[in-house]
C-alpha positions in Angstrom: -10.7 -18.3 21.1 -14.4 -17.8 20.3 -16.5 -14.8 21.4 -18.4 -16.9 23.9 -15.2 -18.1 25.5 -13.9 -14.5 25.8 -17.1 -13.3 27.4 -17.0 -16.2 29.8 -13.5 -15.2 30.8 -14.8 -11.8 31.9 -17.5 -13.1 34.2 -16.7 -12.4 37.9 -14.2 -9.7 36.9 -14.6 -5.9 36.8 -14.4 -4.1 33.5 -13.9 -0.4 32.5 -14.7 0.9 29.0 -13.1 4.3 28.2 -15.1 6.3 25.7 -18.9 6.2 25.3 -18.8 6.9 21.6 -19.7 5.2 18.3 -17.1 2.5 18.5 -17.5 1.5 22.2 -21.3 1.8 22.6 -22.0 -1.7 21.1 -19.3 -3.1 23.3 -20.9 -1.6 26.4 -24.3 -3.0 25.5 -22.9 -6.5 24.8 -21.0 -6.6 28.1 -24.0 -5.4 30.1 -26.3 -7.9 28.4 -23.9 -10.6 29.5 -24.0 -9.5 33.2 -20.5 -8.1 33.3 -19.8 -5.4 36.0 -18.9 -2.4 33.8 -17.7 1.1 34.6 -18.2 3.4 31.6 -15.8 6.4 31.5 -16.0 9.5 29.3 -14.9 13.1 29.3 -18.4 14.2 28.4 -20.9 15.2 31.1 -24.3 13.6 31.6 -26.1 16.4 29.8 -24.1 15.8 26.6 -24.6 12.0 26.7 -28.4 12.5 27.3 -30.5 9.4 26.9 -27.5 7.1 26.3 -26.4 7.8 29.9 -29.8 6.8 31.2 -29.8 3.7 29.1 -26.4 2.5 30.3 -27.2 3.1 34.0 -30.6 1.3 33.6 -28.7 -1.7 32.2 -26.4 -1.7 35.3 -23.4 0.4 34.2 -21.5 2.7 36.6 -20.8 6.0 34.9 -17.6 8.0 35.5 -17.9 11.3 33.6 -16.2 14.6 33.3 -12.6 15.8 33.7 -11.7 13.0 36.2 -12.9 10.2 34.1 -9.5 8.5 34.0 -8.6 8.8 37.7 -8.1 5.7 39.8 -8.6 3.1 37.1 -8.2 -0.3 38.8 -10.6 -2.6 37.0 -9.4 -6.1 36.1 -9.9 -5.4 32.4 -9.8 -1.9 30.8 -11.0 -1.2 27.2 -9.4 2.0 25.9 -10.9 4.1 23.2 -8.9 4.2 19.9 -8.2 7.9 20.5 -6.4 7.3 23.9 -2.8 6.4 23.7 -2.0 3.0 25.2 0.9 4.6 27.1 -1.2 7.3 28.8 -0.1 7.8 32.4 -3.4 6.7 33.8 -3.3 3.4 31.8 0.3 2.8 32.8 -0.6 3.2 36.4 -3.5 0.7 36.0 -1.3 -1.7 34.2 1.3 -1.5 37.0 -1.6 -2.4 39.4 -2.4 -5.5 37.5 -5.1 -4.3 35.1 -5.2 -5.8 31.6 -5.3 -3.0 29.0 -7.0 -3.9 25.7 -9.3 -2.4 23.1 -12.4 -3.4 21.1 -10.2 -3.9 18.0 -7.7 -6.1 19.8 -10.4 -8.4 21.1 -12.2 -8.4 17.8 -9.2 -9.9 16.1 -8.9 -12.5 18.8 -12.3 -13.8 17.8 -12.5 -12.7 14.2 -13.7 -15.7 12.2 -12.5 -14.6 8.7 -9.0 -14.7 7.1 -7.1 -11.4 7.1 -4.8 -10.5 4.2 -2.5 -7.6 4.6 -0.5 -5.9 1.9 2.4 -3.4 2.4 5.6 -2.3 0.6 7.0 0.7 -1.1 5.1 0.4 -4.4 2.2 -1.5 -5.8 0.1 -1.8 -2.6 -3.1 -0.4 -3.9 -2.9 -2.1 -7.3 -2.2 -5.5 -5.6 -5.1 -5.1 -3.2 -7.5 -4.2 -6.0 -6.5 -7.3 -7.9 -6.8 -9.6 -4.9 -10.3 -8.2 -4.2 -11.3 -8.6 -7.8 -10.1 -12.2 -7.9 -11.7 -13.2 -4.6 -15.0 -11.5 -5.5 -15.0 -13.3 -8.9 -14.9 -16.5 -6.9 -18.0 -15.6 -4.9 -16.2 -14.2 -1.8 -17.4 -11.2 0.1 -14.3 -9.0 0.5 -14.0 -5.7 2.4 -10.9 -3.5 2.0 -9.9 0.1 2.3 -11.1 1.0 -1.2 -10.5 4.8 -0.7 -6.8 4.0 -0.2 -6.6 5.3 3.4 -3.9 3.0 4.5 -2.5 4.6 7.7 -3.7 3.8 11.2 -6.9 5.8 11.0 -7.9 4.2 7.7 -7.2 0.7 8.9 -9.2 1.4 12.2 -12.1 2.8 10.3 -12.2 -0.1 7.9 -12.4 -2.6 10.8 -15.0 -0.7 12.8 -17.1 -0.1 9.7 -17.4 -3.7 8.6 -17.1 -5.7 11.8 -18.3 -5.8 15.4 -17.3 -7.4 18.7 -20.2 -9.8 18.3 -18.1 -11.7 15.9 -20.4 -11.1 12.9 -18.1 -10.0 10.1 -19.8 -8.8 7.0 -17.2 -10.4 4.8 -15.5 -13.7 4.0 -12.1 -12.0 3.8 -10.8 -8.8 5.4 -8.2 -7.3 3.1 -6.0 -4.5 4.5 -3.7 -2.2 2.6 -1.2 -0.7 5.1 1.3 2.1 4.7 4.7 0.7 5.2 5.6 3.3 7.9 2.6 2.5 10.0 2.4 -1.3 9.6 3.8 -1.9 13.1 1.2 0.3 14.7 -1.7 -1.0 12.5 -0.9 -4.6 13.4 0.1 -4.1 17.0 -2.9 -5.9 18.4 -3.6 -8.5 15.8 -1.9 -10.4 13.0 -3.0 -11.1 9.4 -3.4 -14.6 8.1 -1.3 -13.7 5.1 1.0 -10.7 4.8 2.1 -9.7 1.3 5.2 -7.4 1.0 5.5 -6.1 -2.6 8.9 -4.6 -2.6 11.2 -2.1 -0.8 12.4 0.9 -2.9 13.6 4.4 -2.2 10.3 6.2 -2.0 9.2 9.7 -0.8 12.6 10.4 0.8 11.3 13.3 2.9 9.3 10.9 5.0 10.7 7.4 4.4 14.4 7.8 4.1 16.5 4.8 2.8 14.8 1.5 2.0 16.6 -0.2 4.9 14.8 2.3 7.2 11.5 1.1 5.7 12.6 -2.5 6.4 13.2 -1.7 10.0 9.8 0.0 10.2 7.9 -3.1 8.8 9.8 -5.8 10.7 7.9 -5.4 14.1 4.6 -5.9 12.3 5.4 -9.5 11.2 3.8 -11.9 13.7 5.5 -15.4 13.9 2.2 -17.1 13.0 1.6 -15.0 9.9 2.5 -16.5 6.5 4.6 -14.1 4.5 4.3 -13.7 0.8 7.5 -12.1 -0.5 9.1 -10.9 -3.7 11.9 -13.3 -4.4 13.6 -10.9 -6.8 14.0 -8.1 -4.2 17.2 -8.6 -2.2 16.1 -6.4 0.7 12.5 -7.5 1.2 13.5 -11.1 0.9 15.4 -10.7 4.2 12.0 -10.7 6.0 12.2 -14.5 5.6 15.2 -14.9 7.8 14.4 -17.2 10.7 10.9 -18.0 9.5 9.3 -21.2 8.2 6.0 -19.9 6.8 7.1 -18.0 3.6 5.9 -18.2 0.0 7.8 -16.5 -2.8 6.8 -14.9 -6.1 9.1 -13.9 -8.9 9.8 -13.3 -12.5 12.0 -15.6 -14.5 14.5 -14.3 -17.1 12.8 -12.4 -19.9 13.9 -10.6 -23.1 13.9 -7.1 -21.6 16.4 -8.0 -18.9 19.9 -6.5 -18.6 23.1 -8.1 -17.4 23.6 -5.5 -14.6 21.6 -2.8 -12.9 20.9 0.3 -14.9 19.7 3.8 -14.1 20.9 6.7 -12.0 21.4 4.7 -8.8 21.9 1.1 -7.6 20.4 0.2 -4.2 21.2 -3.4 -4.8 25.0 -3.0 -5.1 25.7 -4.4 -1.6 24.2 -7.3 0.2 21.6 -6.2 2.8 22.8 -9.0 5.1 26.6 -8.6 5.2 27.2 -5.6 2.9 29.5 -7.5 0.6 29.3 -6.8 -3.1 26.2 -8.2 -4.8 26.3 -10.0 -8.2 23.4 -10.4 -10.7 22.7 -13.1 -13.3 20.1 -10.8 -14.8 18.2 -7.6 -13.8 14.6 -6.8 -14.6 14.8 -3.2 -13.5 16.7 -1.2 -10.9 17.9 -3.7 -8.3 15.2 -6.3 -9.0 16.4 -9.6 -10.5 18.5 -12.7 -9.9 21.0 -11.6 -7.2 23.5 -13.4 -5.1 26.0 -12.2 -2.5 29.6 -12.8 -3.1 30.2 -13.5 0.6 27.4 -14.7 2.8 25.3 -16.6 0.3 22.2 -14.4 0.4 20.6 -15.1 -3.0 17.3 -15.2 -4.9 15.2 -18.1 -3.7 13.3 -20.2 -6.1 9.7 -18.8 -6.5 6.7 -20.8 -5.4 4.7 -18.7 -7.9 6.5 -17.5 -11.0 6.0 -15.5 -14.1 7.7 -18.0 -16.5 7.1 -16.1 -19.8 6.7 -12.4 -20.4 6.0 -10.6 -23.7 5.4 -6.9 -23.0 5.3 -6.1 -26.7 2.3 -8.3 -27.2 0.9 -8.0 -23.7 1.2 -11.7 -22.8 2.2 -13.1 -19.4 2.3 -16.8 -18.5 2.1 -17.8 -14.8 3.7 -21.1 -13.6 4.1 -22.2 -17.2 0.4 -22.8 -17.8 -1.9 -19.8 -17.0 -2.0 -17.0 -19.6 -2.8 -13.4 -18.6 -3.5 -10.7 -21.2 -1.9 -7.5 -20.0 -4.0 -4.3 -20.2 -1.1 -2.3 -18.8 2.2 -3.6 -20.4 4.6 -2.7 -17.7 7.0 -5.0 -15.8 5.9 -3.0 -12.7 2.4 -4.2 -13.2 3.7 -7.8 -13.7 4.9 -7.8 -10.1 1.6 -6.5 -8.8 -0.1 -9.4 -10.7 2.4 -11.8 -9.2 1.8 -10.6 -5.7 -2.0 -10.9 -6.1 -1.6 -14.3 -7.8 0.5 -15.7 -5.0 -1.9 -14.4 -2.3 -5.0 -15.8 -4.0 -3.4 -19.2 -4.7 -2.6 -19.4 -1.0 -6.3 -18.7 -0.4 -7.2 -21.7 -2.5 -8.1 -20.0 -5.8 -7.3 -22.0 -8.9 -4.7 -20.5 -11.2 -6.9 -20.6 -14.3 -9.6 -18.6 -12.5 -7.0 -16.0 -11.4 -5.7 -15.7 -14.9 -9.2 -15.3 -16.3 -10.0 -12.5 -13.9 -6.7 -10.6 -14.4 -6.7 -10.8 -18.2 -7.3 -7.3 -19.4 -8.2 -6.2 -15.9 -8.2 -2.4 -15.6 -7.2 -1.0 -12.3 -9.7 1.3 -10.6 -7.1 3.4 -8.7 -6.7 5.9 -11.5 -2.9 5.5 -11.9 -3.5 5.0 -15.7 -6.2 7.2 -17.2 -6.9 7.5 -20.9 -8.1 10.8 -22.4 -8.5 12.9 -25.5 -7.1 16.4 -26.1 -8.0 17.8 -29.4 -6.8 15.3 -32.0 -4.5 13.6 -29.5 -5.1 10.3 -27.7 -3.6 10.5 -24.3 -2.6 8.4 -21.3 -2.0 9.8 -17.9 0.6 7.8 -15.9 0.5 8.7 -12.2 3.2 8.2 -9.7 3.6 8.8 -6.1 5.2 12.1 -5.2 9.0 11.8 -4.7 9.1 8.2 -5.9 11.8 7.9 -8.5 11.1 4.1 -9.1 7.5 4.8 -10.0 8.6 7.6 -12.4 11.3 5.3 -13.9 8.7 2.6 -14.5 6.3 5.0 -16.3 9.2 6.3 -18.5 10.2 2.8 -19.3 6.6 2.1 -20.5 6.7 5.2 -22.8 10.1 4.1 -24.1 8.7 0.7 -25.0 6.0 2.1 -27.3 6.6 2.3 -31.1 4.3 5.1 -32.2 5.3 8.8 -32.3 4.4 10.7 -29.1 4.7 13.8 -27.0 5.5 13.5 -23.3 4.2 16.1 -20.9 5.9 16.0 -17.5 4.3 18.0 -14.6 5.9 18.7 -11.3 3.7 21.3 -9.6 2.9 20.2 -6.0 4.9 20.3 -2.9 4.5 17.4 -0.5 1.1 17.9 0.9 1.7 16.6 4.4 5.3 17.3 5.0 5.3 20.6 3.0 8.7 20.6 1.3 9.7 22.0 -2.0 12.8 19.8 -2.0 13.3 18.4 -5.6 16.5 16.5 -5.3 14.5 13.3 -6.0 14.3 14.4 -9.7 17.9 13.5 -10.0 17.2 9.8 -9.1 14.9 9.5 -12.2 16.4 8.1 -15.4 15.0 10.6 -17.8 17.4 9.4 -20.5 14.9 6.7 -21.2 13.0 9.3 -23.2 15.9 9.6 -25.6 14.0 7.5 -28.0 13.2 8.2 -31.7 9.4 7.9 -31.2 9.5 10.7 -28.5 9.0 13.7 -30.8 8.9 16.4 -28.1 8.9 16.8 -24.3 7.1 19.6 -22.5 8.1 20.4 -18.9 5.3 22.1 -16.9 4.3 23.1 -13.4 5.8 25.2 -10.6 9.1 23.3 -10.7 9.5 23.2 -14.5 12.8 25.0 -14.2 14.1 22.3 -11.8 13.0 19.8 -14.3 14.7 21.7 -17.1 18.0 21.8 -15.1 17.7 18.0 -14.6 17.1 17.5 -18.4 20.2 19.6 -19.2 22.2 16.7 -17.8 20.6 14.1 -20.1 21.5 13.1 -23.7 18.1 14.1 -25.0 18.4 16.7 -27.8 17.7 20.2 -26.5 15.5 21.0 -29.4 13.0 18.3 -28.3 12.5 19.9 -24.8 10.3 23.0 -24.1 9.2 24.6 -20.9 5.7 25.9 -20.2 5.1 26.6 -16.5 1.4 27.1 -16.8 -0.4 23.7 -17.0 -3.6 24.9 -18.8 -1.4 26.8 -21.3 0.6 23.6 -21.9 -2.6 21.7 -22.5 -4.0 24.4 -24.8 -0.8 24.4 -26.9 -1.0 20.6 -27.3 -4.7 20.8 -28.2 -4.1 23.2 -31.0 -1.1 21.3 -32.5 -0.7 17.8 -33.8 -2.4 14.5 -33.5 0.3 12.2 -32.1 -0.1 10.2 -28.8 0.4 12.1 -25.6 1.7 10.7 -22.4 1.4 12.8 -19.2 3.7 11.8 -16.3 2.9 13.4 -13.0 2.1 12.6 -9.3 -1.2 12.2 -7.5 -1.2 15.7 -6.2 -1.1 17.1 -9.8 -3.2 14.6 -11.8 -6.4 16.6 -11.5 -4.7 19.7 -12.8 -4.3 18.1 -16.2 -7.4 16.0 -16.1 -9.5 19.2 -15.8 -8.1 20.2 -19.2 -8.9 17.1 -21.1 -11.8 14.7 -22.0 -11.5 11.6 -19.9 -12.3 8.3 -21.5 -14.2 5.5 -19.7 
């Protein structure tokens, strides 16, 4: 449906617009210019609205203001403000009386002329979105996305309202949306993306997300039948989103030298089939439960990828896509390889040539600050940032450190409680495979922050020699000790909430 067709459908019908604010004022003006009978409703009184009230009345609007602005709604079509719940009693009563309840955003996406790419999943959302944007922009596309990382309902709404209007003029060739996995169903309630990338499903921030299968159930209602899904073939749980669907594309990593024969680490979320719960077998495992899986009972198995990483050499930083496109890796992590694969698949589906994608991604440095280089005295340092309470992300960063060859010190900081949910619960530390640091090049390990003693207790159950581990609760003091001693490489492992506490003590590199 075009905008003109939608406007034509309103002629001869009565319309109410709830909220005379920033988002709805352009809508009111558009409807009034088109001769639509509009009632404008707002809690504010006439004095507060001032000249805007006079303008709307002069254009033909009927104003309903003050405390009773929601009473007796009976118009044929009612546009609600984003701040009014769709199940408000007044709206439910109007809906029961035959009114159509909609919103500016809902209608916008009915007439939106540009493709919409959405990205969700437990890990890698921001990195994948940044790469997609970089690739498309390198190809001359205008791309808008939630660059500040605000990926919940408010952030998605603000993104749309900032860059688009009901007039159908979108200031972009592509609308790219990063969505928090818990809120995807709400964010995409009134529209559906053209392409929907789901990176993976891991245990992540257990105080708010619970088990990965809970996250699966939260995402499932967001997937519209007409949307093409781009899924991780190597993830046994997120691959289940393809069941009963025709429009699915797969990305995956073929066997590589760092693989193991079976899952390793503290836990194994892929032990049982997510479909029938029978035991799962693996031909090879890349990390945790990600690899070539097959159920021993129902046949649920890794599909053949449409887009594959066919060769991977982390030691030399070389990745080959689909047997022909070489990417030079700036961040030599298998975790990053999957982010590249997700971005590669999405952009290939948008018509970008593989060679152009590889050229853009070679040595591409992410802008989200999850890997920050710095100096501290004579030390060269790398800050590796993980999400709070995300054991998979921590495991990946530890694996990166373990893969290096040069002598190093590792500083691990756990200082913040969960900012939004305010919990000091630290059981998630026991899901992290700290034994990965039991490597000869790791000379010493410093545990710091408010929960350094919880860390120390966890380390007491590893095989890491006790003489390598020290505890210094005060973060500036830990930084000062490092600055005054030695010149080996330093790796700092922490979460977003704590990253600035160490960055304030070092000299950041560009």
